[in-house]
C-alpha positions in Angstrom: 102.9 116.0 110.0 106.2 117.8 109.5 107.2 120.8 107.4 108.3 118.3 104.6 106.2 115.2 105.1 102.6 114.0 105.4 99.0 114.8 104.4 96.0 113.7 106.5 92.5 113.4 105.1 89.3 112.8 106.9 85.7 112.2 105.8 86.5 109.8 102.9 85.7 106.1 103.6 84.8 102.9 101.9 83.8 103.0 98.2 84.0 106.8 98.2 87.8 106.4 97.9 87.4 104.4 94.7 87.3 107.5 92.5 89.7 108.6 89.8 89.7 112.2 91.1 90.6 111.0 94.6 93.4 108.9 93.1 94.8 111.8 91.1 94.8 114.0 94.3 96.5 111.2 96.2 99.3 110.8 93.6 99.9 114.6 93.6 100.1 114.6 97.4 102.5 111.7 97.4 104.8 113.6 95.0 104.7 116.7 97.3 104.6 115.2 100.7 105.6 111.5 100.6 102.9 110.1 102.9 99.1 110.3 102.6 96.8 109.2 105.4 93.0 108.6 105.1 91.7 108.5 108.7 89.2 105.7 109.5 88.7 104.9 105.8 87.4 101.4 106.6 88.0 100.3 103.0 87.3 96.6 102.3 89.7 94.3 100.5 88.0 94.5 97.0 87.9 98.3 97.2 91.5 98.4 98.4 92.6 96.5 95.3 90.5 98.7 93.0 91.8 101.9 94.5 95.4 100.6 94.2 94.8 100.0 90.5 93.7 103.6 90.1 97.1 104.7 91.5 99.3 102.3 89.4 100.0 98.7 88.4 99.5 96.5 91.4 102.2 93.8 92.3 100.8 90.3 92.7 102.0 88.8 96.0 101.8 85.0 95.8 102.9 84.6 99.4 100.5 87.2 100.8 98.3 84.8 102.6 95.0 86.3 101.5 92.5 83.7 100.4 90.7 85.9 97.8 93.1 88.6 96.5 96.6 87.8 95.3 97.4 91.5 95.4 97.0 91.7 99.2 99.6 90.7 101.7 98.6 90.2 105.3 101.0 91.9 107.7 100.9 90.0 111.0 103.1 88.0 113.3 100.5 85.2 113.5 101.8 82.3 111.3 98.3 81.0 110.8 97.4 84.2 108.8 100.6 84.8 106.9 103.5 82.5 105.7 105.9 85.5 106.2 105.0 86.1 109.8 108.4 84.8 111.0 110.2 87.6 109.1 108.1 90.5 110.5 110.6 91.4 113.2 113.0 92.7 110.6 110.4 95.4 109.7 111.1 97.0 113.1 114.2 98.5 111.4 114.2 101.3 108.8 113.8 100.0 105.3 112.2 100.5 101.9 110.3 97.7 100.2 112.0 96.0 97.2 115.5 97.6 97.8 117.1 94.6 96.3 115.3 95.1 93.0 116.5 97.2 90.1 113.2 98.9 90.1 111.9 99.2 93.7 108.1 99.4 94.3 106.6 102.8 93.6 104.3 103.0 96.6 102.7 100.9 99.4 99.2 101.0 100.7 98.5 99.7 104.2 95.1 99.5 105.9 94.6 98.8 109.5 92.2 95.8 109.8 92.9 95.4 113.5 95.0 97.5 115.8 96.6 96.2 119.0 94.9 97.0 122.3 98.1 98.5 123.7 98.8 100.7 120.8 102.0 98.9 119.7 102.8 98.7 116.0 102.5 102.3 114.9 104.4 103.0 111.6 107.2 105.7 111.3 108.4 107.3 108.1 111.6 109.1 107.3 111.9 111.4 104.3 115.1 110.7 102.5 114.5 113.3 99.8 114.4 116.0 102.5 117.3 114.4 104.4 119.6 114.5 101.4 118.7 118.1 100.5 119.5 119.2 104.1 123.0 117.7 104.0 125.9 120.2 103.8 127.0 120.6 100.2 130.5 119.2 100.9 128.9 116.0 102.3 126.6 115.6 99.3 129.6 115.9 97.0 131.4 113.2 99.1 128.5 110.8 98.5 128.5 111.2 94.7 129.6 108.0 93.0 129.4 105.8 96.1 127.7 102.5 95.7 126.0 100.2 98.3 125.2 96.5 98.4 121.6 95.8 99.5 120.6 92.3 100.5 117.8 90.4 102.4 120.6 88.9 104.5 121.7 92.3 105.8 118.2 93.0 107.2 117.9 89.6 108.8 121.3 89.9 110.5 119.9 92.7 112.5 117.4 90.3 114.0 119.5 87.1 114.1 123.2 88.2 114.2 124.4 84.6 114.6 122.4 82.6 112.1 122.6 78.8 111.5 124.1 77.7 108.2 120.6 76.7 107.1 119.2 80.1 108.0 122.0 81.9 106.2 121.5 79.7 103.1 117.8 80.5 103.0 118.5 84.3 103.2 121.2 84.1 100.5 118.7 82.6 98.0 117.4 86.1 97.7 119.9 87.9 95.4 121.8 91.0 96.5 122.0 94.1 94.4 124.4 97.0 94.2 122.9 100.5 94.0 124.2 104.1 94.1 124.0 105.5 97.6 122.3 108.6 96.2 119.4 107.7 93.9 119.0 110.4 91.1 115.6 110.4 89.4 115.0 111.4 85.8 113.5 114.6 87.2 116.8 115.4 88.9 115.4 114.9 92.4 117.7 112.9 94.7 117.3 110.7 97.8 119.4 108.5 100.0 119.1 104.8 99.3 119.8 103.4 102.8 118.2 101.3 105.5 118.2 97.8 106.9 119.1 96.1 103.6 122.2 98.3 103.0 125.0 96.1 104.2 128.3 97.5 102.8 129.7 100.4 100.8 131.5 99.1 97.7 135.3 99.6 97.8 135.5 100.7 101.4 136.6 98.7 104.5 133.7 97.1 106.2 133.9 99.2 109.4 134.3 102.4 107.5 131.4 101.6 105.3 129.2 100.6 108.2 130.1 103.9 110.0 129.0 105.9 107.0 125.7 104.0 106.6 124.9 104.3 110.3 125.7 108.0 110.3 123.5 108.7 107.3 120.6 106.6 108.7 120.9 108.6 112.0 120.7 111.8 110.0 117.7 110.8 107.8 115.7 109.7 110.9 116.1 112.9 112.8 112.7 114.3 114.1 112.6 117.0 111.4 112.5 114.4 108.7 110.2 111.8 110.4 106.5 111.2 110.9 104.8 108.7 113.2 101.4 107.5 112.2 99.4 106.6 115.3 97.0 104.1 113.9 93.3 104.0 114.4 91.1 101.1 113.3 90.4 101.4 109.5 93.1 103.9 108.7 94.6 103.7 105.2 98.2 105.1 104.8 99.9 105.3 101.5 103.6 106.3 101.0 106.1 106.9 98.3 108.3 103.8 98.8 111.1 105.2 96.7 111.9 108.1 99.0 110.4 107.2 102.4 112.1 104.8 104.8 109.6 103.2 107.1 109.5 100.9 110.0 106.9 99.3 112.4 107.4 100.1 116.0 107.9 96.7 117.8 104.9 94.5 118.6 104.9 91.1 120.1 104.2 87.7 118.5 100.8 87.5 120.3 99.7 91.0 119.1 96.3 91.3 117.5 97.8 93.8 115.0 96.7 92.9 111.4 97.3 95.0 108.3 96.4 94.4 104.7 99.0 95.7 102.2 99.1 96.3 98.5 102.2 97.4 96.5 102.5 99.4 93.3 104.9 98.3 90.6 108.0 100.6 90.4 108.2 103.0 87.4 111.9 104.1 87.6 115.1 102.1 87.8 117.8 103.0 90.3 120.6 104.8 88.4 
């Protein structure tokens, strides 16, 4: 936990989580602290979906790879368990889910079905609300009005900097989207919209834009803004996907790591 980020809960497990009062407390904690952890919750798939629905509208994930629940995506590098296993290496870089959508996902839930024996694959979070607020006033003013192009291709280039034409064509089938660099909510709260999908700053030379994005990412991922979740079997972690960058610490293709994920439909467009 940090002064700005994270809440840890113990003693709630399984179906005891599937309670409207627990869900309301979770949503309030997400608003205040960005990340909520239920240690050794051992929640099964059906209860994970039900609890997710108490928090918001759940996104159906047709390529999730789960045989019984379309709402659950399997997070693994084992291609026999997930059709998206080949793309998991890009999640080793800081990102938010759905950054190329007009309305990014509201929150993500991730439960540890199986952790690796060597401890690889912990998840880190970076609070971009707190990072923006801590910037000097002059720099905040400099960022006002800047816009950034987010794309799936930008994140994949970090893994494969020299793609084949076929790879690049597959990436480019996912449309890019231009967003403001600073996301202002209806409440007035602001956060930095950066990460692996942020490829270029509109209207700036490529090198200059890249330098700015790299500098802001370095700032937002300083220790005072970040939290590392050291996973235990059965842990459930939930985070505000709109204001928390996240990444998986690297784990190999043969790792036993297996997570089950649900996502909540976004409620506020990026403006």
